[in-house]
N, C-alpha and C positions, 0 to 999 in steps of 0.2 A: 252649367248652364248660363247661357249669356243672355244679358236683357236686351231688347232691342228697343229703338227709341219708337213711340206710336202716341197717337193723341189721347188714347184712353188714361185713367189715373195710371199710377205706379202698381197699386193692389191688383186692379185688373190685368195689367200688362203681365205681371208674374203667373197669374193665375190661367190666363191663356196660352203662355209659355210651357207652364208644367204640364196643363192638359194636352198640350200639342205633342208633348214628348213622352207623354205614359198611353198612346193609344192602345198599345198591346199590354194588355194586364197579365198577370201570372197565369192566371186560370185559362186566359185565351190561347197563351203561350203553349200551355201543357196540351190542350185539347187540339189544338192545331197539330202539335207534333203526334199525338196519338194518331190522329186520322190518316197523316201521312204514311206511319208505318204499317195502317191496316191497308191500304192501299199497296205498298210494297208485299204485303201476305199474300193479298189475291194477285198481285202480278207474278209472284212466284209460281203460281198453279199454270199460268200460261207459260212461261218459261221454262218450266219443268216439261209440258208438252212439246213444246217447239225445238228445245236444244239439247244437244247430248250431255253437254256439263250441267249437272242439276244447280237451281238455285238453293232448293231445301236443303240444309246441312245435311251430312250422312248421319251425323248424331242423332238427328230429329228421327230417323225411321229405328234407330235402337231404341231411343227414349219408347217411341208410340210401341213397339214389340212388345217391350219391356211392361207397360200399362195393359197391354192386351192380357198378358200372362197373369198379371195382377186381377184383371177383372173376372178370368176365368179360375180364380182361387189357387194359382200356381204362383212359385217364387219368379220374381223378375229376373233372377239369376240363371232362369233357365234359357235366357235369351244369350248367345253366344255375344262376347264384346261387350256387355253391360257390367261397366265397373263404376256404377255412381250409386249415391244413396236410394235405398228403397223408397225414401219420402217421394223422391223425383216421380218415380214410377207411379205412386198413390196419387199424387197431384195431378198427373196427366192422364188420368183414367176416362175422362171425358173425350179423349182423341178417339175412343173405339167409335163413338158415335159421330162424333164432329172432328174431323182430322186436323182443322186448322185451329183446334181449341188451344194446343200447346204455345203454337206461335203468337196469337192473340194475347195469351197469358203474359209470354216473355216481352212482348211489345208494351203492355200495360205496367209491369215492373219496370222497364226500361224509361218509362215518363215517370214513375214513382221517384227513380232515382233524382229526375231533374227537379220534382218536387223537394227531394230532401236536401238538394243543394240549396235551394231557397231558405229553407228552415237552417241550414247550417250558417249561411252567410248571416241570417238575421241574429244566432246566438253569437256569432264571433263579432259583429259590428252593431252593436246596439245602438252606436251614434250615427247610424248611415244618413248621409245626406241624400238629397235627390241623385246628384251625380253617382252616388255610391250606388244605390238602387240600380240606375241605368246600368252601370259598369255589371253589377251582378247578374242582370239579365243577359247581356251579351257575352260573358264568360259562359254561363250556362247554355246558351243556344250554340254558341259556337263550338263550344268543346264536346257539348254532349247532345242537344236535341235537335240540332242539325245537323250534327257529324254523322254523314254519309256511312262511316266506317261502324259506329255504334248501332245506327238505325237498321243497317242491312244483317248485322249479326243477330239481333234479337228477332228481326222478322224472319231471317233464314231457319230460325228453329234451334238457335244455339242457347244454352241454359245459362251461361256464364254471367249474364246480367243479374241473376239470381244472387250470387256470391257478390258483385258488386252492392247491391241492395242491402244485404245483410250487414256487409261491411260499414257502408255509411249509415245504415241505422245504429250500428253501434256506436260510431262515432258521435253520432245526434245524442244519443242517449247519454253519453261521458259528456258530452260539454253542458248538458243540463244538470249536471250531478245525479241522474239516476243511474249510478253505477252496479245496483244490484239487478235491475232490471236489463241493464247493458250487458252483464254477464251471462244472464239466461241467453240473451239473444245471440251473443258472441259463441257461446258455448253450444248450445242446441240448434243453433242454425247456421252460422256463419263457419265454423268449424267442421260442422256435420255435412255440411253441402259439399266443400271442399276443404281440404286439410291444410292448404297453404296460408289461411287466414291467421294459423298459429304463430306466424312469423311476427304477428302485431304483439303478442303477448307482452313481451319484455317492454316494448314501447309503453302500453296500457299501463304495466305495473309503475314504470317510473313516474308515469304521469301522475296516478292517484297517489303515489307515496311521496310526491314533492321532494323528491331526492335532490339534493344539493351539494355538490362535490368541490372542493378546492378548484382552481384554475390550473391551467397546464395540462400537461399529456392526458392525465386521468379525466378532465373536464372535457377535452376534446373526443376523447373516445367515447365518453358517455354519449355525447351530443351526436357523434356518428352511429352508435348504436340506435339510439332512440328515433333517427330521423331517416336515415337511408337504407336500412337494411330490407326494409319493405319494398323498396324499388329495384335494388339489385339481384334479388333472389325470387322473381316471378317469373314464370315461363311465358304466358300469354300475355300479349301487351294490353289486352282490353281489361285486365285485372287493375293496372296501374293508370290506364287513363281515365278512370272513374275518378281518380284523386286530383286531376288537372285542374277542373273549374275551381275547386278549393285553393290549388298551390298558386296558381297563375297571377293571383294578386300580389303576391309577395315575391313575384321574379321580375326582377329590372335589369334587362339586357339591351344592349344595341342591336337595329335590324340586322347586322351583319352577322354578329352572333347568332342570333334567332335562325337566321338562313342557315347557318352553318351546322346548329344543333339540328334542326330537321332533316338536314340532308344527310347526317350520320346516322339520326334515328332509323331513315327510310333504309340506309345501307345495311344496318345492323338488322332489320326486320327480312331484308332481302337474303341475306347471307343465312338466315335462322329459317326462313319459309322455303327457299328456292329448292334444298335437300328434302325437305317434308314433302312438299309437293311431286318430286321426283318419285319418293317413296311410296307415297299413298294414291297417285294417280296413275302412274307408270310402272309401279313395281320394281323400280331400281332399288338395290341395297346399295346406299350411299352413306360414307360415315365420314363427316368432315370434322373433327373436334373444332378447329380454328372459326368455324362459323359461331358456333356457341360463344366462344370467348369474346369474338368481335361483338357479336349482339349484346352481350352482358357489358361490354365495356361501353358502348354507344348509349345504352341504357343509363350506366353510372354517370356517364358524363352530362347528360341531360337533366337528370334530375338531383344532381349534387349542388345545382344552384337553389335548391329549396331548403338547406341546412338553416335550421334555426340558429339565433344566436340571443344576446341577451339585452335586457333593458334595465338600467339601474337608476333608482330614484334614491337620491343622496342629501341628507339635511345638513344644512351649513351651520346651523346653530343660530344664535340671537345677534352678536355684535360683532365679531373678529375672526380672523383667519386661524388664531389660537384656538377656537371654539371645534374647529374640525377635527374629527376623530383620526386616529391610526389607521381603521377600517376604511374609513371613508377617502383617506388619502390615496391608499392603495386601490381602490376601488376605479378612482378617478384615471390613474396612471395607466390602467389596463384597457380603459375605453378609448376606442378610435373618435368618437365626437361626443362633445360635450355641450350640452344645453343649458343656459341660465335662466329660471323660470321668474319673469319679473312682473308678473300680474297679480297674484294673490297676496304679494308683500313688497316692501321696498327694501332697498341696500342700506346698511348703515355706514358709518364713517369707514369701519376696517373691512367691509365685504364689497367693494364696488369692484365693477367688473376686471379693471386694468391689475388691482391687486390680487384677484383671485388668478388671472391667467399669469402673473408673475409667481405665484405660491404654487401652482400646479405645473408651472412651464408648458401649457396647452392652450391653444386658441380657443375660446369660448364663444358661441352664438347666444343672442339673447331670445329668448321664447315668450312672447307677448302673449295677450289674450287671445289673439286670434289664432297663433299657433297652437296653444294649448287647447282651447274648445273648439275652433273650427277645422283646423289643420293637423290635428293631433294622429289623423292617419300618415301623415308625411313621416313623422318620428316613428311610428310604429313600422311602416315599411321598411324603414332604415334598419331598425332593430333586428330585422329578419336577417341581414347579410351582416352585420356588425355589432359590437357591443357599444350600447348608447349609454350616456350617463345625463341625468336630468338633476339640476342643482337646485335646491329648495331652500329658501331662507326659512329657518326653523326646524320643523321635523316634515319628512315627506308625506306624511299623512294628517297633518295639521288641518287640511283644506279637504272638503268633498270633491272639489275638481281634481285633485291628487287621487283620491280612492278610485274616482269612475275612469281615470285615466289607467292607473294599474288594472281594475276589472277587465276593461277593455282589453288590455296587453294579453292579460291572462286567457281570455277567451279567444283572442287570436292565435294563441299558441306560443305567445312570445313569454321566455324565462323571465322573471322579474324579481329583481334580489334590491331589499330597502335597507338603508343604511339609516339608523334613527338617530336625533339628536335633540337638543332642548327645544322647546317652543313657549311662546307665551302660555299654552294651556298648562304646562307644568311650572314654567317661572314663576307663573302669578302668585306663588306661594311666598315670594318675597317681600310681600307686604304683610304677613303674618298671618292671614287667614289660612285655616286648614284645608289642604285639598279634597279630603273625603267629605267635606259639607258643601261643596259646590253642586249646585244642581245643573238644569239643562243650561247649555251656553246659547247666547243669543247673538244675532248682528243686528245693529242699527244701521240703516241704509239712509241715504240722503234723502231728504224731501224735495219733490220737484214741484212746479207751479200747481198742477193738478192731480198730483199722485202723493197722498201723505198717508203711508201704510202703517199701521198700529199693531199688526197681529202680535209681534214681540212683547207687547205688554201682558197679554195673558199669560206668557210663559215666565215672566217676571212674577205676576200675581200667583201663580202656582208655587214657585219657588219659594217665595215669601210664606206663603201659607204652610210650606211643610217646614219651614225654618232655614232652608238652604241659601247660599249665596247664589248671585247671578253674574257670572263675566259677560261683560258685554263687548264684543268684537266691532269696531268701529270702521266704516265705510273706506274703501279707497278706491280712488278712480284714475286710473292710468290708461293711456292710449285708448280713451273712449271716443267713438264716432258719433256726430248727429244723425238725427233719422235721416235727413238729406244727404249727406255724404255717404251713408250705406247704401240709399238706394241708388244712388249714381255711381257707386264704386270706386268713390274718391278714397285716397288713403290721407286724409286730413282728420286731425285727431284734436279735441278739445283739451284746454291746459289741463295738466294733471291736479287732482285735488285730494284731499283725507279730512276726513270728519275729526273736528278736535272734541276732547271732552266737554268743554264749554256748549258746542254745538248738540252734543248728544244730550246735555242736562236741559237744555230748552227744550228740545223734542219731547223728552220723557215728562216734564212739566206740563207740556200742552196737552199731551195726551191724558194728563191726570185730572188736568182741567174739565176735558170732555167728559170723562167718565164721571166726575163731580157733578157736572151740568146735567147729568141723566139721572139724578138722584141717587146715586151708586157710591159707597166709600172707594175712594183708590187706594191701591197696594201701597202706594207711597205718597208724601206730599212734599212740598218745598223744604220741611226741616229734616228730610230724612237723609240720614248721614250715608255716604257714598267714599268709594275711593278711587281716585284717578292715578293713571299711570301712563307714563310716557316714557318711550325707549328703554324698556325693561331689556336689560342683559348689556346695555351701552356703558360708555365710560360716563354720561351726562344723566343718566336714569333719573327719573324724578317721580316721586310719589307722593300724593296730597290726600288729606283724609279731613273733608268737611261735609256740608250740607249739599242737596241739590242747587239750592238758591245759590249759594257762596259760589259753587263752582261754576255758575254762568259769567262770573266775572274772572275767572282763574285764565292766566295763559299758562298753558304747559309747555309751549316751545314746539319746536319741529316734531314729525311725525316721529315713531307711530304711536298712537294714543290707545289705552283701553280704560274701560270703565266697570267698576264691580259695584252692585247694588247687595249690602251685606243681608244675610238671614239674621238668625238668632246668635248671639257672638259670646263665646266663652270669654271669660275674665281675661285669661292670657291673650287672647284674640285683640281684646278691646285695649289691652296696655300696650300691645304692640302698634296698633294704630294710632294710638295717641301720641306716639314717639314722632310722627311726620307731621311737617307743617300742615297748617289750614288754610294756607294761600300760595 
């Protein structure tokens, strides 16, 4: 979304541009698509009257006759060439009184497929921005709703769209973890309507069982079976065109390659359909095995671009390259692209980017806050084509941001492998406090001029009430932009800063004073003892045990800092803490 200069305020400008980009809502798109298909249905009656080659699908006559047999209490299989599920004939019984009913039903299901695309996209990209919403709409419209091929197929009375709908419905339920309901839809509808969806069963099984195999030929074969068999064994192209709106986001190819693949696709279809046309419309008995082979080869070439790869989340540990695990080293070596996350933590003396590149023998790109929170789709899209690694200081799941990234990747169909390592959450035991006696972890953020959040106080109070220790993670600001720079799109950042234990103690005491001013007893006071930690796991690690008031004047040195408000102390814990200095 581009922001153009106007005389209105920045907020109004953004709202105006956003509203102009979203003139067509989803419901409007779906309704308009349905109306266009209805027009095609009734055009078909005129076409059938005027032209020798009928617009109505020859199979629709078969469906209608079978439905009439059902209506008169007979078997649908009394109709010659009816080789479909009896459910279809039952479904189309109204055609006896209303001949166009089946076509309109198929058109409605056709539009319902478009609705499922929107819902599937919402499942896969929970963090979609406005541009992602626009891209979703474009892909659904281009590949399905405004695609003359799919619109004509359903309006001619072809029932293949029913298979597409139930397959996508199954996929939608699986992505929402409703696998029991998905199994019913898959077995009772998808496979029952047409047998071919059975080829997706191994893929579904591997997805639900979260099979993880070692790299090499076994892993390659597993990915091949999981991702492309559904594309190379289907006979009618409408069955896999329904997967294009989902797959297109993950296909990054040049215009030249796209044109080549489209031409190859049409050639394959021509070789496949020309003999069928000569046989069905002219009665010529023609067998050309080569056409089938070429058709399959063109389909395989096109859809092999959609093969999924892996995204690795790899913990570096706390302080040095020596903390990196053997598994982590092997993981990085097999990845084609390596990112270093520099947003949720900072590098120690032994974990700077240059040393990591020397250690791994690979070039490493930094991933700042913009990359992780705003442009994570770039990393995920890359993971569809190759193995990508994200290096994280500490443990990969030590920050909510990383958990959200993993969840988004899994919903997008990217296989995620996590290599764990030590983090402050486990290493905090170095101060002698027992880990199982810690309560909810809090984050203390920087106060701004007109913004003094204090919600974390109540979590400290609850932990103290239960006799539990509170680990306080202190704020880090790296590559932060001012509001003005963000609005103007300038890549200018504020100087990096980190919260010290001294600053955190001052904020905590100010909150305690507010509580006391309201005639309530605060959860802690100036004399409450606390534990200050700096650079845990590094060579110059520092731990201080003193009161909150005393901590206000203690210099803990360079970052990173953490703070602990102890709960009820075991004698051994107290003895351990007293072994540390008080300043």
